[in-house]
N, C-alpha and C positions, 0 to 999 in steps of 0.2 A: 548561438545557443538558443535564443528564443526571439520571437517577434513582438514580445510585450515591451512597449517603450518604458524606459526609466525603471526597470526592475534591477534590484541589486543582488549581488551574490549572497548576501545575508538572507534576503527574502526567499531566494531559491532554496537555500539550506533549511530554512524553517519549514517550507512546504514538504521537502523530502523527509524531514524529521517527523512531521505529522503523519505522512504516508507510512513510514516505518512502524509507528505506533498502531495505526489502524490495521496494518497487515498482521502485526503481532497479536492484536486483539482477536481478529478473525481466526487466526491459527489456534489460539487458546479456546475459543468458542467451539470450533470444529472438534477439537480434542474432547472437550467436555460433553458434547452431544454424541460422540462416537462416530463422527463423520470423517475422521482423519484418514481412515483407510479407503475411503471412496475416491475413485479417480474423477478428475474434472475433465470434461470433454471440451476442448478448445477448438473444435473444428467448425466454428461457424458463426 
């Protein structure tokens, strides 16, 4: 799963939970700014 020594499944779960909240916050912010309709270029 990872090369980080002594990491527990609980810690990995906490990291992903924080990531989900950050992504949710960015989505809400984009919507408020009117950027939700703009495509994101991932080519590079």
